[in-house]
C-alpha positions as CSV (number, residue, x, y, z in Angstrom):
1,M,60.4,-99.3,-100.0
2,K,60.9,-102.5,-98.0
3,K,59.6,-101.0,-95.2
4,S,56.8,-99.5,-96.7
5,V,55.2,-102.6,-98.0
6,K,55.4,-104.2,-94.7
7,F,53.5,-101.0,-93.2
8,A,51.0,-101.7,-95.6
9,V,50.5,-105.4,-94.6
10,A,50.5,-104.7,-91.3
11,A,47.7,-102.0,-91.4
12,S,45.6,-104.0,-93.5
13,V,46.0,-107.2,-91.1
14,L,45.5,-104.6,-88.4
15,T,42.4,-103.4,-89.9
16,M,40.2,-106.6,-90.9
17,P,38.8,-107.5,-87.9
18,A,37.3,-103.8,-87.7
19,M,35.7,-104.7,-91.6
20,A,34.5,-107.9,-90.2
21,A,32.7,-106.1,-87.3
22,N,30.5,-104.2,-89.9
23,V,29.6,-107.2,-91.6
24,P,25.5,-108.1,-90.7
25,G,26.3,-112.3,-90.6
26,Q,29.0,-111.0,-88.0
27,L,27.0,-109.0,-85.4
28,Y,25.1,-110.7,-82.4
29,S,22.0,-108.7,-83.0
30,T,21.7,-109.7,-86.6
31,V,22.7,-113.4,-86.3
32,H,20.7,-114.1,-82.9
33,N,18.3,-111.8,-82.2
34,M,15.2,-113.5,-83.7
35,E,13.4,-109.3,-82.7
36,N,15.5,-107.8,-84.9
37,P,13.6,-106.7,-88.1
38,L,16.5,-108.1,-90.4
39,Y,16.8,-111.3,-89.2
40,L,17.3,-114.5,-91.2
41,P,18.7,-117.9,-89.6
42,E,22.0,-118.9,-90.7
43,Q,22.4,-122.0,-92.7
44,N,21.1,-125.6,-91.5
45,M,19.9,-123.7,-88.7
46,F,15.6,-123.7,-87.6
47,Y,13.2,-121.2,-85.6
48,S,10.3,-120.5,-83.8
49,K,8.3,-117.6,-83.1
50,L,4.9,-118.5,-81.1
51,S,2.7,-115.3,-80.4
52,N,0.3,-115.3,-77.9
53,G,-1.7,-112.1,-77.6
54,I,-5.5,-110.8,-76.1
55,M,-7.0,-108.2,-78.1
56,L,-9.6,-105.5,-77.5
57,K,-12.1,-104.2,-80.4
58,V,-14.8,-101.2,-79.9
59,A,-16.4,-101.5,-83.2
60,D,-17.2,-98.1,-85.3
61,N,-20.3,-97.1,-86.3
62,S,-20.5,-98.3,-89.9
63,W,-23.5,-99.3,-92.1
64,A,-23.0,-102.9,-91.7
65,H,-22.4,-102.7,-87.6
66,R,-25.5,-100.7,-87.6
67,E,-27.5,-103.1,-89.4
68,K,-26.2,-105.8,-86.8
69,N,-27.2,-103.7,-84.1
70,H,-23.1,-103.6,-83.5
71,D,-22.4,-100.0,-83.8
72,G,-20.3,-99.3,-80.4
73,G,-19.8,-103.5,-79.4
74,F,-17.6,-103.9,-77.2
75,E,-15.2,-107.6,-78.0
76,F,-13.0,-108.7,-75.0
77,P,-11.2,-111.0,-74.8
78,I,-10.4,-111.6,-78.9
79,V,-7.6,-114.4,-78.4
80,R,-4.6,-114.5,-81.0
81,V,-2.0,-117.1,-81.3
82,Q,0.4,-117.2,-84.2
83,E,3.4,-119.8,-84.9
84,E,6.5,-118.5,-87.3
85,M,9.2,-120.8,-88.0
86,G,11.6,-120.8,-90.5
87,Y,14.9,-122.9,-92.0
88,G,18.0,-121.4,-93.5
89,I,18.7,-123.3,-96.5
90,T,21.7,-121.2,-97.2
91,D,22.9,-118.0,-94.9
92,R,21.3,-116.0,-97.2
93,W,18.3,-118.2,-98.8
94,A,15.6,-119.0,-96.0
95,T,12.1,-120.6,-95.8
96,H,9.6,-119.9,-93.5
97,F,5.7,-121.0,-92.7
98,M,3.3,-118.8,-90.7
99,L,-0.3,-119.6,-89.4
100,Q,-2.4,-117.3,-87.0
101,Y,-5.6,-118.6,-85.6
102,T,-8.4,-115.7,-83.7
103,H,-10.9,-116.4,-81.6
104,D,-13.6,-113.6,-81.0
105,N,-16.4,-115.3,-78.8
106,D,-18.5,-112.0,-78.5
107,I,-19.2,-112.3,-82.2
108,G,-19.2,-115.7,-82.8
109,R,-16.3,-116.0,-85.3
110,T,-13.5,-118.1,-84.9
111,G,-10.3,-119.8,-86.8
112,L,-7.5,-119.8,-89.1
113,S,-6.7,-115.8,-89.8
114,G,-3.5,-115.9,-91.8
115,G,-1.6,-118.4,-93.5
116,R,1.6,-118.3,-95.6
117,L,4.7,-120.5,-97.0
118,G,7.3,-119.0,-98.6
119,T,10.9,-117.5,-99.0
120,T,13.4,-115.1,-98.5
121,Y,16.2,-114.3,-100.0
122,R,19.5,-111.7,-99.4
123,I,20.3,-110.0,-102.4
124,L,22.6,-107.3,-100.7
125,N,24.7,-107.7,-96.8
126,L,27.6,-104.9,-97.3
127,Y,30.1,-105.1,-95.4
128,N,28.3,-101.4,-94.4
129,G,25.7,-103.1,-92.9
130,F,23.1,-102.2,-95.6
131,V,20.9,-105.2,-96.4
132,W,18.2,-106.1,-98.8
133,D,15.7,-108.7,-99.0
134,V,12.9,-110.0,-101.2
135,Y,10.6,-112.7,-100.4
136,G,7.5,-114.4,-102.1
137,D,4.9,-116.4,-99.9
138,I,1.9,-118.5,-101.3
139,H,-1.2,-117.5,-99.3
140,L,-3.1,-119.8,-97.8
141,G,-6.7,-119.0,-97.5
142,G,-7.5,-121.6,-100.1
143,V,-7.2,-124.2,-96.7
144,G,-10.3,-123.7,-95.6
145,E,-13.5,-122.8,-96.8
146,M,-15.2,-119.3,-96.4
147,R,-18.4,-119.6,-93.6
148,G,-20.9,-117.5,-92.8
149,T,-24.8,-116.2,-93.3
150,Y,-26.2,-113.8,-95.5
151,N,-29.7,-112.5,-93.6
152,V,-31.6,-111.1,-96.0
153,K,-33.8,-107.8,-96.0
154,G,-36.4,-106.5,-97.7
155,N,-39.4,-107.3,-100.0
156,L,-38.6,-110.6,-102.1
157,K,-41.4,-109.8,-104.8
158,N,-39.4,-106.6,-105.6
159,P,-36.1,-107.5,-105.9
160,S,-34.9,-103.9,-106.1
161,S,-35.4,-103.7,-102.2
162,V,-33.5,-106.3,-101.4
163,Y,-30.4,-106.5,-99.8
164,G,-28.5,-108.4,-96.7
165,V,-25.7,-108.4,-94.7
166,F,-23.1,-110.7,-93.9
167,D,-22.4,-112.5,-90.7
168,Y,-18.9,-114.3,-90.7
169,D,-18.4,-117.8,-88.5
170,N,-14.7,-117.8,-89.6
171,Y,-12.1,-115.4,-90.9
172,S,-10.8,-117.5,-93.9
173,D,-11.6,-115.6,-97.4
174,G,-10.7,-119.3,-99.0
175,M,-8.7,-118.0,-102.1
176,W,-5.3,-118.8,-102.8
177,G,-3.2,-115.9,-103.7
178,F,0.5,-114.6,-103.4
179,H,2.6,-112.4,-101.7
180,A,5.4,-110.4,-102.8
181,G,7.7,-108.0,-100.9
182,T,11.0,-106.5,-100.4
183,K,12.8,-105.0,-97.3
184,F,16.2,-103.4,-96.7
185,G,17.9,-101.3,-93.7
186,H,20.9,-101.0,-92.4
187,V,22.8,-102.5,-89.1
188,W,24.7,-100.5,-87.0
189,D,26.4,-101.2,-84.0
190,K,23.2,-101.6,-81.7
191,L,20.7,-99.9,-83.7
192,T,19.0,-101.5,-87.1
193,L,16.1,-99.8,-89.2
194,Q,14.4,-101.9,-92.0
195,V,11.4,-100.7,-94.4
196,Y,9.6,-103.1,-96.4
197,A,6.5,-102.8,-98.9
198,E,5.0,-106.3,-100.2
199,V,1.7,-106.6,-101.9
200,L,-1.1,-109.9,-101.6
201,R,-3.0,-110.6,-104.8
202,T,-5.7,-113.8,-104.7
203,F,-7.8,-115.4,-107.5
204,A,-11.1,-115.8,-107.8
205,D,-12.8,-118.3,-105.9
206,D,-16.0,-120.3,-105.0
207,N,-14.6,-122.0,-101.9
208,N,-17.3,-121.0,-99.7
209,M,-20.4,-122.0,-97.8
210,I,-22.8,-119.2,-97.0
211,R,-26.1,-119.9,-95.4
212,V,-29.0,-118.1,-96.2
213,V,-31.6,-116.7,-93.9
214,G,-34.5,-114.0,-93.8
215,D,-35.2,-111.0,-91.6
216,T,-37.9,-112.6,-89.5
217,N,-39.5,-108.5,-89.5
218,G,-41.9,-108.0,-91.6
219,A,-46.2,-107.0,-92.2
220,I,-48.7,-109.1,-91.6
221,Q,-50.7,-110.5,-94.5
222,N,-53.8,-112.3,-95.5
223,I,-53.5,-115.3,-97.7
224,P,-56.6,-116.9,-99.1
225,G,-56.6,-120.2,-97.6
226,V,-54.1,-120.0,-95.5
227,G,-54.9,-116.8,-93.0
228,N,-52.6,-114.3,-91.9
229,V,-49.3,-114.9,-92.2
230,M,-46.4,-112.6,-91.3
231,M,-44.8,-112.2,-94.8
232,S,-41.2,-111.4,-94.0
233,P,-37.9,-112.1,-95.8
234,A,-37.6,-115.4,-93.8
235,T,-41.2,-116.4,-95.0
236,Q,-40.8,-115.5,-98.8
237,L,-37.3,-117.2,-98.8
238,A,-39.6,-120.6,-97.5
239,M,-42.3,-119.9,-100.1
240,F,-39.9,-119.2,-103.4
241,G,-38.0,-122.9,-102.2
242,A,-34.9,-120.9,-101.1
243,P,-31.6,-123.2,-101.3
244,S,-30.8,-123.0,-97.1
245,Q,-27.1,-122.5,-98.9
246,I,-25.2,-121.1,-101.5
247,S,-22.0,-120.9,-102.9
248,A,-20.6,-117.8,-104.7
249,K,-17.2,-117.1,-106.6
250,I,-15.5,-114.3,-105.2
251,K,-13.4,-112.2,-107.1
252,G,-9.5,-111.7,-106.4
253,Y,-8.3,-108.7,-105.2
254,T,-5.1,-106.7,-104.1
255,D,-4.4,-105.8,-101.1
256,F,-1.2,-103.4,-100.4
257,S,0.9,-103.0,-97.2
258,A,4.1,-101.3,-96.1
259,G,6.0,-100.2,-93.0
260,I,9.1,-99.4,-91.0
261,N,10.8,-100.8,-88.1
262,G,13.6,-99.4,-85.6
263,F,15.4,-101.8,-83.2
264,Y,17.5,-101.6,-80.6
265,Q,20.5,-103.6,-78.9
266,F,20.6,-103.0,-75.4
267,S,22.8,-105.5,-74.3
268,D,23.7,-109.3,-74.6
269,R,20.2,-110.0,-72.9
270,W,17.9,-106.9,-73.4
271,S,16.8,-105.4,-76.4
272,T,13.8,-103.2,-77.9
273,G,11.5,-102.6,-81.3
274,G,9.1,-100.1,-82.3
275,W,7.3,-100.5,-85.8
276,F,4.6,-98.3,-87.7
277,K,2.5,-100.4,-90.5
278,F,-0.2,-99.0,-92.8
279,N,-2.4,-102.0,-94.2
280,R,-4.6,-101.5,-97.2
281,H,-7.3,-103.9,-97.6
282,S,-9.7,-103.9,-100.5
283,D,-12.8,-103.9,-101.4
284,K,-14.3,-107.5,-102.2
285,G,-17.2,-107.9,-104.8
286,V,-19.1,-111.6,-106.0
287,E,-18.6,-112.3,-109.7
288,K,-21.2,-114.9,-109.4
289,I,-23.5,-116.8,-107.6
290,T,-22.7,-120.4,-108.2
291,T,-25.5,-122.4,-106.6
292,K,-28.5,-123.1,-108.9
293,M,-31.8,-121.2,-108.5
294,P,-34.7,-124.0,-108.5
295,N,-37.2,-121.7,-110.5
296,E,-37.7,-118.5,-112.5
297,K,-38.3,-115.8,-109.4
298,L,-34.7,-116.8,-107.3
299,Q,-33.0,-116.7,-110.6
300,T,-34.1,-112.8,-111.0
301,L,-33.5,-112.0,-107.0
302,K,-30.4,-113.9,-107.7
303,L,-29.3,-111.7,-110.7
304,K,-30.2,-108.7,-108.6
305,L,-28.3,-109.9,-105.2
306,E,-24.9,-110.5,-107.8
307,D,-25.2,-107.0,-109.1
308,Q,-25.4,-105.4,-105.6
309,L,-22.7,-107.2,-104.5
310,S,-20.2,-107.1,-106.9
311,N,-18.8,-104.1,-104.8
312,M,-19.1,-105.4,-101.4
313,E,-17.7,-101.9,-100.1
314,D,-16.0,-103.8,-97.1
315,G,-12.5,-102.6,-97.6
316,W,-10.6,-100.8,-94.6
317,D,-7.3,-98.9,-94.0
318,E,-5.2,-99.4,-91.3
319,Y,-2.3,-97.4,-89.1
320,V,-0.3,-100.0,-86.7
321,I,1.9,-98.8,-84.1
322,G,3.7,-101.3,-81.9
323,V,6.3,-101.5,-79.3
324,S,7.8,-104.2,-78.2
325,V,10.9,-105.8,-75.7
326,A,12.6,-108.7,-75.5
327,N,14.6,-110.9,-73.3
328,Q,17.7,-113.4,-74.1
329,L,17.2,-116.1,-71.8
330,T,19.7,-118.4,-73.0
331,D,21.7,-118.9,-76.3
332,N,18.7,-120.0,-78.4
333,T,15.5,-119.0,-76.2
334,Q,14.0,-115.5,-76.0
335,V,10.9,-114.0,-74.9
336,T,9.3,-110.9,-75.9
337,L,6.6,-108.5,-74.6
338,Y,4.3,-106.6,-77.0
339,G,1.8,-104.4,-77.5
340,E,-0.1,-102.8,-80.8
341,Y,-2.6,-100.3,-81.2
342,T,-4.5,-99.4,-84.6
343,F,-6.2,-96.6,-86.2
344,D,-8.8,-97.5,-89.2
345,D,-10.8,-96.0,-91.8
346,S,-13.2,-98.7,-93.0
347,H,-15.5,-98.4,-96.0
348,R,-19.7,-97.9,-95.5
349,K,-20.0,-101.6,-95.3
350,S,-17.1,-103.1,-93.6
351,Q,-17.3,-104.7,-90.4
352,N,-13.6,-104.8,-89.6
353,G,-13.7,-100.6,-88.8
354,T,-13.1,-99.9,-85.1
355,D,-13.3,-96.8,-82.6
356,V,-10.7,-98.8,-80.4
357,K,-8.5,-101.7,-81.1
358,A,-5.4,-102.6,-79.2
359,E,-3.3,-105.9,-78.5
360,M,-0.7,-107.2,-76.2
361,G,0.6,-110.6,-75.8
362,V,3.9,-112.5,-75.4
363,R,6.0,-114.4,-77.9
364,L,8.6,-117.1,-77.7
365,N,11.4,-117.9,-79.7
366,F,13.9,-120.6,-80.1
367,T,16.3,-121.6,-82.8
368,F,17.7,-125.1,-83.0
């Protein structure tokens, strides 16, 4: 009996290291490799991931691109810079912050294109390698206003014929909101697989500044006491006393994203990753134009435009595939090369549809 008890104790001691090696928190790839999709900083550890990318886009032939004479338009280089940083409050609970900046000189559009501040909690971290996280982030679109130009077309004397197209100056939606998501996966010795899903919900806001301009094309008309005048939308706006800029309350919207990530650790220094993401961007819509109109003619036009823009038909779906290769330069420093290609399906008035959309870049990761 004593021999059997001694044997059981010895066996349990010998098996403990093997079990510990299967705990995700004990694996090099989970704790130290920031490219692992299940990475979470340890307690009291900061991390930083700085991405610098160059993107190429070729615009599709959507209605909006045709109206702007930009269908088939070539946009390169589009500069994209993103900084993500985080801190481990405990080994299972972390906070994080991300800002993204995009500059597209070919269409005159630049500014913050993403921002979120939030927290992640690791609900499960099982000895067999299964991991389950939940996270929630504040959507920081309300930090800056949305800016752009609305180019009015048609005959303003017949509001039913009036329409327009936007030219955006920046990438902000001017709205606050929240992201809520979950991700789970499994860590093996060298391989990690992870899936995730999240929703974004924003709140209606009029945090925007929209310049109103009129199309300069039109018919020449003779106005008594004035003479021949090019009666274009631009001329009519001036005659009606239209404000040079307006604000509009944009309806809150809901977006959805899901994907799968794979990761493989070749050695202590080298690793690679691949991913597929689906992003659904919903149609935006104007709830009301909040700027007061100076006369009845413009008030009638305002009501007509509110009706037209209640559904802007500008949504689009994205299907993103990507790959990366990373090298661990030191215990606290990592460099990663990455590339992505995006297929998309845009709605009629979307300006985000493309025939080609590709990005490549380098990411520098640090822990301290």
